[in-house]
LOGU-272356 format. One line per 5 residues: number of its first residue (from 1); for each residue x, y, z of C-alpha. Coordinates in steps of 0.1 Angstrom, whole numbers. Example, Ala and Ser with C-alpha at 12.3 -4.5 7.8 and 13.67 -1.06 7.14 Angstrom:
residues 2
1> 123:-45:78  137:-11:71;
END
This chain:
residues 985
1> 1021:659:1078  1026:692:1064  1060:708:1065  1083:738:1076  1118:740:1063;
6> 1146:746:1088  1154:783:1085  1189:777:1099  1203:754:1073  1236:773:1073;
11> 1241:765:1110  1227:729:1109  1259:717:1126  1257:741:1156  1247:724:1188;
16> 1227:747:1211  1236:741:1247  1217:771:1259  1185:789:1249  1194:822:1265;
21> 1227:840:1271  1226:868:1298  1249:898:1294  1248:922:1324  1269:944:1346;
26> 1274:923:1378  1280:953:1401  1246:968:1390  1222:939:1388  1238:905:1396;
31> 1220:901:1429  1189:921:1421  1171:924:1387  1193:899:1367  1191:873:1395;
36> 1153:876:1394  1153:874:1356  1176:844:1356  1153:826:1381  1122:833:1360;
41> 1139:820:1329  1149:788:1346  1114:783:1361  1100:787:1325  1122:758:1315;
46> 1147:779:1295  1183:768:1297  1201:801:1305  1238:810:1307  1253:836:1331;
51> 1290:839:1335  1293:837:1374  1275:803:1373  1288:787:1342  1325:795:1337;
56> 1350:776:1358  1377:798:1374  1411:799:1356  1397:793:1321  1402:819:1294;
61> 1370:839:1299  1369:854:1264  1371:821:1247  1344:805:1269  1321:835:1266;
66> 1324:834:1228  1316:797:1228  1286:803:1252  1272:830:1229  1276:808:1198;
71> 1258:779:1215  1228:800:1226  1198:809:1205  1192:844:1220  1211:870:1240;
76> 1195:892:1265  1216:924:1271  1206:940:1304  1216:976:1299  1219:993:1333;
81> 1233:1026:1344  1268:1014:1348  1268:989:1319  1291:1010:1297  1316:1013:1326;
86> 1324:976:1321  1349:969:1293  1340:933:1297  1304:940:1290  1312:961:1260;
91> 1334:933:1246  1304:909:1251  1281:933:1231  1306:934:1202  1308:895:1202;
96> 1270:891:1204  1264:915:1175  1292:900:1154  1277:865:1158  1241:877:1151;
101> 1252:891:1118  1264:858:1104  1238:835:1121  1202:833:1132  1212:844:1167;
106> 1186:868:1182  1194:899:1203  1169:913:1229  1180:945:1246  1165:952:1280;
111> 1168:988:1292  1167:984:1330  1173:1019:1344  1185:1037:1313  1168:1053:1284;
116> 1174:1040:1248  1180:1076:1237  1209:1079:1261  1224:1046:1249  1219:1055:1212;
121> 1235:1089:1215  1259:1081:1243  1244:1106:1267  1243:1104:1305  1263:1076:1321;
126> 1273:1063:1286  1290:1097:1279  1308:1096:1312  1321:1060:1306  1334:1068:1271;
131> 1349:1101:1283  1368:1081:1309  1381:1056:1283  1393:1084:1260  1410:1101:1289;
136> 1428:1069:1298  1441:1067:1263  1453:1103:1264  1470:1102:1298  1485:1067:1296;
141> 1520:1064:1282  1517:1038:1254  1531:1036:1219  1512:1051:1190  1501:1017:1176;
146> 1485:1006:1208  1469:1040:1213  1454:1037:1178  1441:1002:1186  1425:1016:1218;
151> 1408:1044:1199  1394:1019:1173  1381:997:1201  1363:1026:1218  1348:1035:1184;
156> 1336:998:1181  1320:999:1216  1302:1031:1207  1289:1017:1174  1278:985:1192;
161> 1258:1004:1217  1242:1025:1190  1232:993:1171  1218:977:1202  1198:1008:1210;
166> 1183:1007:1175  1170:972:1180  1134:965:1192  1139:960:1229  1120:962:1262;
171> 1121:993:1284  1112:991:1321  1101:1027:1323  1076:1022:1295  1062:987:1302;
176> 1044:971:1332  1041:1005:1348  1076:1001:1360  1068:970:1381  1099:948:1379;
181> 1081:915:1386  1056:920:1358  1083:933:1335  1103:901:1340  1073:880:1331;
186> 1069:900:1299  1105:894:1291  1101:856:1296  1070:856:1273  1089:876:1247;
191> 1118:852:1248  1095:822:1244  1078:839:1215  1112:846:1198  1123:811:1203;
196> 1091:798:1188  1093:773:1217  1069:744:1215  1061:716:1239  1046:692:1214;
201> 1065:673:1187  1055:683:1152  1068:666:1121  1101:680:1109  1089:688:1075;
206> 1057:709:1074  1047:718:1038  1019:743:1035  1015:747:1072  1017:785:1075;
211> 988:791:1050  966:764:1066  972:776:1101  971:814:1095  934:819:1100;
216> 934:797:1131  963:816:1145  946:849:1139  915:836:1157  936:826:1187;
221> 951:861:1189  917:878:1186  905:884:1222  875:904:1211  858:875:1194;
226> 827:861:1211  834:826:1195  857:808:1220  855:773:1203  870:765:1169;
231> 864:731:1152  890:718:1128  874:692:1106  884:670:1076  889:635:1065;
236> 913:611:1081  950:618:1073  944:654:1061  965:670:1088  941:682:1115;
241> 962:671:1145  994:685:1129  978:719:1124  964:719:1160  999:710:1174;
246> 1015:737:1153  991:764:1165  993:752:1201  1031:754:1201  1029:790:1188;
251> 1004:802:1213  1004:782:1246  1027:806:1264  1003:835:1258  977:819:1282;
256> 975:815:1319  969:778:1314  971:754:1285  965:717:1277  967:694:1246;
261> 945:663:1249  956:639:1222  936:610:1206  905:616:1227  884:590:1209;
266> 910:563:1215  917:573:1251  880:575:1260  875:539:1250  900:527:1276;
271> 890:518:1312  883:551:1330  893:568:1298  873:600:1303  883:603:1340;
276> 920:600:1330  915:627:1304  899:649:1330  928:644:1353  953:652:1326;
281> 934:684:1317  933:697:1353  970:688:1359  980:708:1328  959:738:1337;
286> 971:738:1373  1008:736:1363  1013:700:1375  991:700:1405  972:667:1407;
291> 935:665:1414  918:634:1426  888:625:1405  867:594:1409  840:598:1383;
296> 831:619:1352  805:641:1370  830:651:1397  856:659:1370  831:682:1352;
301> 826:702:1384  863:706:1390  871:715:1354  843:742:1355  859:757:1386;
306> 892:761:1367  883:772:1332  858:798:1344  884:819:1362  915:818:1341;
311> 923:824:1304  932:790:1289  941:774:1256  928:739:1253  931:715:1223;
316> 909:684:1223  921:662:1195  901:636:1176  868:640:1192  841:616:1180;
321> 811:621:1203  794:649:1221  797:631:1255  835:635:1252  831:672:1250;
326> 806:673:1278  831:655:1301  860:678:1292  844:712:1287  815:709:1311;
331> 790:738:1309  813:756:1284  814:787:1305  849:800:1297  869:829:1311;
336> 869:858:1286  897:854:1260  900:816:1264  903:795:1233  892:759:1227;
341> 903:740:1196  886:707:1187  898:684:1159  872:659:1145  860:640:1115;
346> 825:649:1124  817:685:1115  782:683:1131  796:675:1165  786:708:1180;
351> 749:718:1178  741:745:1153  729:769:1180  763:768:1198  786:796:1188;
356> 817:783:1172  840:787:1142  844:759:1117  877:754:1098  878:727:1071;
361> 912:714:1062  917:710:1024  940:688:1004  975:698:996  981:711:962;
366> 1001:690:937  1033:710:943  1029:708:981  1022:670:979  1053:665:957;
371> 1075:684:981  1062:665:1011  1066:632:993  1102:640:983  1112:649:1018;
376> 1101:615:1030  1113:595:1000  1146:613:993  1154:636:1022  1151:667:1002;
381> 1124:687:984  1130:674:949  1130:639:934  1163:621:928  1175:618:893;
386> 1155:592:874  1127:592:899  1108:623:888  1081:605:867  1074:578:892;
391> 1073:604:921  1047:624:902  1027:593:896  1028:583:932  1018:618:943;
396> 989:618:919  977:586:935  978:603:970  953:629:959  967:656:981;
401> 963:636:1013  994:643:1035  992:609:1054  992:590:1021  1022:610:1008;
406> 1042:602:1040  1033:565:1041  1038:559:1004  1071:578:1003  1085:561:1033;
411> 1076:527:1019  1094:535:986  1124:552:1001  1157:536:991  1140:511:967;
416> 1149:506:930  1129:522:903  1116:488:892  1102:483:927  1086:517:926;
421> 1068:509:893  1056:475:906  1045:489:939  1024:516:922  1008:491:899;
426> 999:469:929  983:499:946  959:503:917  945:468:926  952:466:963;
431> 951:498:985  980:506:1009  969:489:1042  982:516:1065  963:543:1046;
436> 932:522:1044  932:516:1082  932:554:1089  905:561:1063  883:532:1074;
441> 879:548:1109  855:573:1094  835:546:1077  833:524:1109  822:554:1129;
446> 789:557:1109  762:548:1133  742:523:1112  742:500:1081  719:525:1063;
451> 746:552:1061  773:526:1054  754:511:1025  746:546:1012  783:554:1012;
456> 791:522:993  764:530:967  778:564:961  814:552:960  806:525:934;
461> 780:543:912  774:580:918  807:599:924  804:630:901  766:628:898;
466> 741:655:907  730:653:943  693:660:936  692:632:910  709:608:934;
471> 684:616:961  655:609:937  670:576:926  681:562:961  649:574:978;
476> 632:547:957  658:522:968  646:523:1005  672:549:1015  666:581:1035;
481> 690:597:1012  689:634:1022  695:626:1058  722:600:1049  740:623:1026;
486> 742:650:1053  756:624:1077  783:615:1052  791:652:1046  794:656:1084;
491> 818:627:1086  839:642:1058  833:612:1036  818:631:1007  814:667:996;
496> 791:687:974  805:709:947  790:743:939  776:727:908  757:702:929;
501> 778:672:921  787:647:949  824:642:951  846:619:971  884:617:976;
506> 898:591:954  913:572:983  880:571:1001  864:558:969  890:531:966;
511> 884:522:1003  847:518:994  856:496:965  879:475:987  851:470:1013;
516> 828:457:986  854:434:972  860:419:1006  824:405:1005  838:378:982;
521> 874:385:970  874:356:945  838:354:933  825:388:921  789:374:916;
526> 787:370:954  792:407:959  764:433:965  778:458:940  798:452:908;
531> 815:484:902  844:471:881  834:466:845  857:436:842  839:417:869;
536> 805:427:855  816:413:821  824:380:837  791:378:855  770:387:825;
541> 790:367:800  790:335:821  754:341:833  765:340:870  741:367:882;
546> 727:362:917  700:376:940  728:393:961  736:419:934  721:453:939;
551> 741:474:914  762:466:883  784:487:860  795:476:825  813:497:799;
556> 821:478:768  844:505:755  870:494:780  875:462:760  885:480:728;
561> 917:494:714  936:516:739  939:545:714  922:578:720  908:583:685;
566> 887:614:682  888:636:651  867:656:627  849:625:615  840:614:651;
571> 823:644:666  798:623:684  824:606:705  843:638:711  812:655:724;
576> 806:626:747  841:627:760  838:664:767  805:661:785  811:630:806;
581> 806:632:843  840:624:855  854:632:890  886:651:890  899:628:917;
586> 898:597:895  932:580:894  926:543:887  935:531:852  931:567:842;
591> 941:566:805  922:533:798  891:544:816  886:579:802  905:582:769;
596> 891:552:752  865:570:731  853:549:702  830:558:673  795:542:676;
601> 801:519:647  831:504:666  811:494:696  813:458:709  801:429:689;
606> 796:409:721  760:402:728  746:393:762  713:376:766  685:392:786;
611> 681:360:806  715:367:822  695:390:845  669:364:855  682:357:890;
616> 691:393:899  659:400:918  676:428:940  692:447:911  682:483:913;
621> 711:502:897  723:493:862  748:508:838  752:491:804  772:516:784;
626> 777:505:747  764:470:755  742:449:732  715:425:745  695:399:727;
631> 667:375:735  634:380:754  630:413:772  608:396:799  640:387:818;
636> 651:422:821  650:433:858  617:450:866  629:465:899  654:489:883;
641> 654:525:897  683:537:876  692:527:841  722:543:823  726:529:788;
646> 749:552:768  753:541:732  721:521:731  723:504:697  687:503:685;
651> 666:529:667  640:528:695  635:513:730  615:480:727  580:488:741;
656> 579:456:761  611:465:780  600:467:817  608:502:828  579:509:850;
661> 598:514:883  626:536:868  633:569:884  661:579:860  666:568:825;
666> 698:579:808  701:569:771  727:595:761  749:591:729  725:564:716;
671> 714:556:680  678:563:689  657:579:662  626:579:682  624:569:719;
676> 595:545:718  563:540:698  530:553:711  523:562:746  542:546:775;
681> 532:549:811  562:555:834  547:570:866  580:568:886  602:584:860;
686> 615:618:871  647:621:850  649:615:812  683:621:796  685:618:759;
691> 715:641:754  737:638:723  714:613:706  723:627:672  699:607:652;
696> 669:615:674  643:633:653  613:636:676  608:634:714  585:607:728;
701> 549:612:738  549:626:773  514:617:782  523:588:805  552:606:822;
706> 532:626:847  560:630:873  589:639:849  609:667:864  641:668:842;
711> 642:665:805  677:668:789  679:669:751  712:687:748  732:680:716;
716> 703:663:698  713:680:665  687:662:644  658:670:666  631:688:647;
721> 600:682:668  591:683:705  558:666:712  532:691:722  523:668:752;
726> 553:684:769  529:711:780  511:686:802  542:680:824  532:700:854;
731> 562:689:875  588:696:848  614:718:864  643:716:839  643:715:801;
736> 677:715:783  676:721:746  712:733:743  728:728:708  696:714:693;
741> 706:730:660  678:717:639  650:726:663  630:756:648  616:784:668;
746> 625:772:702  612:805:716  577:795:706  578:761:724  545:757:742;
751> 555:749:779  529:771:795  514:741:813  547:732:829  540:750:861;
756> 572:739:879  595:748:850  625:768:864  651:766:837  652:763:799;
761> 687:760:786  694:765:750  730:774:744  758:786:768  787:773:789;
766> 799:786:823  831:772:839  861:785:858  844:819:862  842:822:824;
771> 809:825:804  810:812:769  785:810:740  789:799:704  769:815:676;
776> 767:804:640  778:832:616  806:858:613  790:890:626  815:911:645;
781> 802:923:679  796:960:680  815:963:713  848:952:698  875:979:702;
786> 909:960:699  912:937:669  939:916:654  947:919:617  968:888:612;
791> 940:864:604  938:831:585  961:813:610  959:790:640  973:817:664;
796> 964:854:666  974:881:692  963:914:706  986:934:728  976:965:748;
801> 983:985:779  953:988:803  943:1025:802  937:1047:831  903:1042:848;
806> 876:1068:842  866:1084:875  846:1060:897  851:1030:874  872:999:875;
811> 878:969:852  859:939:866  861:918:835  871:913:798  852:902:767;
816> 869:881:740  855:871:707  868:849:679  854:840:645  867:806:633;
821> 861:779:607  876:746:595  910:749:580  923:732:548  945:710:569;
826> 933:674:572  938:665:608  916:634:610  922:615:643  928:645:664;
831> 904:668:683  893:703:674  905:726:702  903:764:709  924:781:735;
836> 924:817:748  957:827:764  958:858:786  992:870:798  994:899:822;
841> 1031:906:817  1033:933:844  1020:909:871  1035:878:854  1001:861:856;
846> 991:837:828  958:819:822  952:795:793  916:782:789  900:757:766;
851> 862:751:769  850:716:777  829:717:745  829:738:714  807:743:683;
856> 823:726:653  816:737:617  802:710:595  826:694:570  801:694:542;
861> 798:732:545  833:745:539  824:781:545  805:777:577  818:799:605;
866> 811:802:643  817:831:667  831:822:701  821:848:727  836:846:763;
871> 834:869:793  862:867:819  858:880:855  891:894:866  885:913:898;
876> 917:933:906  939:913:882  937:940:855  948:975:866  958:1007:849;
881> 993:1004:833  993:966:831  1008:953:798  986:925:785  989:900:756;
886> 957:881:746  958:854:719  936:827:705  954:795:696  937:765:678;
891> 946:730:667  955:729:631  921:717:620  906:751:628  914:786:614;
896> 908:819:631  890:844:608  886:874:632  895:881:668  892:910:692;
901> 887:920:728  868:946:749  875:958:784  844:959:807  841:990:829;
906> 821:989:861  814:1009:893  839:1009:921  816:1014:951  829:1001:984;
911> 801:975:988  809:961:953  846:957:962  837:940:995  814:917:977;
916> 841:908:952  865:901:981  840:879:999  823:860:971  849:858:944;
921> 875:838:963  862:807:945  877:798:912  843:790:898  833:826:903;
926> 864:846:896  896:841:876  923:843:902  904:826:930  917:792:943;
931> 933:778:911  960:758:929  948:725:913  952:741:879  988:754:882;
936> 1009:744:852  1047:749:850  1048:777:876  1027:790:905  1018:820:883;
941> 1004:801:854  971:782:851  958:758:826  920:760:829  906:728:816;
946> 891:697:831  919:674:843  907:643:824  914:662:791  951:668:798;
951> 968:636:786  954:637:750  967:672:744  1002:657:739  991:623:727;
956> 1009:624:693  1035:644:675  1008:660:653  993:678:683  1026:691:697;
961> 1033:718:672  1003:739:681  1006:731:718  1041:745:718  1026:779:712;
966> 1010:777:746  1040:766:768  1072:764:747  1091:734:732  1093:714:764;
971> 1069:713:793  1061:689:822  1025:689:834  1029:686:872  993:676:878;
976> 994:644:857  1028:632:864  1035:629:827  1064:643:808  1043:658:780;
981> 1071:663:755  1096:637:764  1124:636:739  1113:666:720  1140:690:708;
END
């Protein structure tokens, strides 16, 4: 599933009849050393040519030898004492070297009883041989032309021997202590290594294989490591088995014994499956010798007897249970230097106290996925003409999963472009069955319905949400959430980001959706989870709710105009767009789902009646974004644990609305002016999110919220009062007041009674290893040393050469500041955007960054200005002498008033450098970490923004002029599969 290009494309038509061609002096070594070497090569399974066996008498020997050389992969030249006395041998050397210069043919000199120095300088027997040839030319009566030809031939022989002697070869006197038998075995191993000879079939095209196998290969070579077991884990279809095969083929010949046990889970389920696997393992390790085994326990004993006394390489593929390892590895007492590789979807397979190395396989990058897809769809690494856009669309759907790329590409290969489009549209509704079957193995392997239901809840409702919040919510839904989440992580079904968000591969999420849909394909009201807003709309509008439904998601914005309409007059909706919790792996109905931002006064006029929930007794999870309800609140479900109601349309929450069992209440982006009247007792409530309620003036009375742990008021720009009862919240751990612009004297907020309070956030943004803050005003930072004088535009630039480091210092980072305000250009309907572009011209590295949210000056205050301060961690990407351009570029609605930068100097102690190397390999900690998912246009350029923001950058012609300043007049964003500037001059 991953792919290696054929390095011999120029010789793709050559048919290799032999792997090894032997060149030797027959009188010296035919019946001794060369005969033993030939036998060893044959026994190792290497097809080997030697002239006394292969060439029929009477044929033209030169022609046949030349053909044999050209149809062999490697030539072994056995240089013995009398080798140079054979004109035939010298002609062979010339032919071998000539062929190696124009092909991938490998030459391996073996110095049997001569020294490379003598061959290189034509000393000893070589001098005698060439003296004889020169004497023959002198004493023989031949015409001048033939004599000249003879002299040139001798010169060619001498040059050929010098060239051979300069190659890396093997010298009997210096290796194996002069023991010929050991020396021959070393030659065989060297030949196998040079031939890269494998015994297992690996896919022809292996994209990204070297980088993914490099660490494993180094571990295999490291004989000093005390860790003799390595576990390769990852989700189904990610390429675990392919990597294991690749590493096995590279290394099996280095060990005394080796075995690759494929598909262990499947094989062990057959009759006598484990016993048959034990027999295969022993047969492989004992070079074909068969051992009779009648039960698993007997097999364990016999395996122990073998693996404890010889250095072995064993790969156990697709292990699912510990009992399989116990049967195949026994007591795990290995001979020093042995290496055991296990592939599995269950990373907790080995107990934590057992010493082993864990290697997690990650998704292919977009470029790798596209290349792999193209090999299988078109037979080359690039899309055919006219198929580029649909190829990128298909690759985006595969989400970096190699198996999905291969299956989808093979199914589309040779089809018309119309069939491609229709197939991809179908996949949005119905997952590809072959891919689904592979992924569903992990789901089916979950041990109980508890973990399966937890997976389905997360897939339908909580991808991209904070883990701790999910645990709080689902614990009250009769889940043992922490244990269950760990089981799902171990099975590679979910992952936890550094930010704490739970993520899931888009194909795994679609598998979860499909499993839920199969509960009742035609009647959504008979399903346990309504994750698709369209189905939820039908159920609520037609009052078809049932007691089966446990969770429901409705977003009324999806039923409005498909236009992304965010501008200066719609800051509320733009802020919401920027702050939405959206997984980067989302691919379904992408534009409709995430770029359909409407102003609050455009919300749906459709009203649902509260009594539509009357029969939903099991409903625990409810999202009603931008929905309007009417009627009697008594019908609203009392058992809710999670209520998310963005865009709530009323000025306050009706006091009679039954919220007593809620654990999390999210009323973000609502029209609330006050949350509720008086004191409300919500003893289960732990999370209250009122962020971006721009009309909210005062927080609620907190007296009845004894267990509240998280209070989020970010972006409540009209908030002027926080109720002093907040000081009674003894369990409050997080208070977010960021961008509460109207709140006076936040520093004097009385929270001394909040004993658990760990974090108060007021203003700041950290992403991609870049810290940002926005401050109202125009004061220039005192640290600014390089400033731009061309102000009053939408693009400014500072150029400089990084100066020499003061002694003991280095440049770990860079500060950038920008003062900006609204421009005079009316750009209603388009977003306000700020970009910083840093281009290290010396290293040809480019980073373009736009923050997920910015401070926007108020329209009514034409002179209001903001300062954007950002700190970039650069590690070793800025060095003395580097020529650097730094610019700030904005959309036309903003104007830059001042701009400058400052280099940050820091200590260069060894420990600091080690810490940088170890800790800053993550893109969230250091610019220049793993940014493969943010490559744009070239591997050396990175667009640092959240993926869901990309399509609207090029939505209309009005946004293109300023965006050209970033990338030029025509770009293609590889990560979205969209030609951003199609048709632009």
